[in-house]
N, C-alpha and C positions, 0 to 999 in steps of 0.2 A: 639442096644441092649447091646453090650459089653461096650459101653461108659457109659451107665447108671449103669451097674454092677460095673465098675471101680469107679464111683462116690459114689456108696453105700459103697463099700469097703473102700474108702478113708474117708468117713464120719464116718464109724464105727471105724477106726483107730483114727481119731480125737477125737471122744467121749471117747474112751479108754484112750488116752493120757491126756485128761482133767480130767477124773476121777482119774487117777493115780496122777496127779499134785495136785488135791484138797485133796487127801488122804495123801500126803507126803509133807505137807507145813512146817513141823518142821525145825528149823534151826539146822544145824550140822556144826562141825568144821572140815575142811579139812586141814590136815597137810602134809608137804612134807617130814619131817624127824620125826621118832618116838621119844618119850621122852627119851628113854634109850640111843639113839645115840647122844644126845645133849652134852654129856660129851666129845665126841671126838673132838679134836682141828680141827677147820676148818668147822665143821658141821653147825656153825652159819651162814655161808655164804649161804648155800642152804636152811636153815630153814625159812619157813614162813607158816602162817596159814590163812585161810579164813573162814568166817561164811557165809554159803549158805543154801538155802532151799534144802531139800533132793531130791526133784524131779529134780532140776537142776543138781545135782551130778549124778543122775541116767541117765538122758537124755544126759549129757555130756559124760558119759561112753559109752553109746550106739553109739553116733556119732563118738567118738574117735575110737571105735572098728570097725565100718564100714569103716572109713577112712583108718585105718591100713590095713584092708582086701582088699580094693580097690587098695591101693599102692602095696601090696604084690602080688596080681593077675596081676597087670600091669607089675611088674618086672618079674614075672614068665613067662608071655606070650611074653616077649620081643623077645625071640629066635624065636617063631612062627611067629611074625610079620616080623622080619628081613628075615626069610626064605621065607615068602610069597612075600615080596617085591623083593627079589632076583629072585624068580621064575617069577614074573611079568616082570622084566627087561629082563630076558632070553627069555621069550615068545615074547616080543616086538622085541628084536634083531633078533630072528629066523623068525618072520613074515616079517621083513624088508629084510632079506636075501632071503627068498623065493620069495618075490616080485621082488627083483633084479635079481635073477636067472631066473625067468619066463620072465623078460624083455630081458635078454641076449639070452634066448632060441628062442624067437620070433623075434630077431633082424634081419631086412632085409626081413621079411616075410610080406605078405599082412595082413592087420589088421583083415579082415574077417576070414581068415584062422587061424590066431592066436587065435581069439575068439572061433572058432570051436574046436581047439586043447585043449583049457582050459576046455571045457565042456566034 
């Protein structure tokens, strides 16, 4: 049921994107440096312009914004991931120590009595 709802949702998004693309086919000029800054020495090095359909500019902006958000969140959560990994290592070390201490406690005892002590 949810799989079909997901497909319907994705199809609706695809139709919306196609409609936006068809409505914004006009060519626009994308410039890296404004006209007023061209008088500054060295601005020529960074200046270039591109003729693109408007829908490509819109979609590129959306994709760039999403990518920046994902990277920002990944960097923000780095502390949480490292703390979780540190906790996992501590848990593993403590489990090994408990197993070792149980083995030392039951050293020299009958195996059946050791099992009964564990329960």
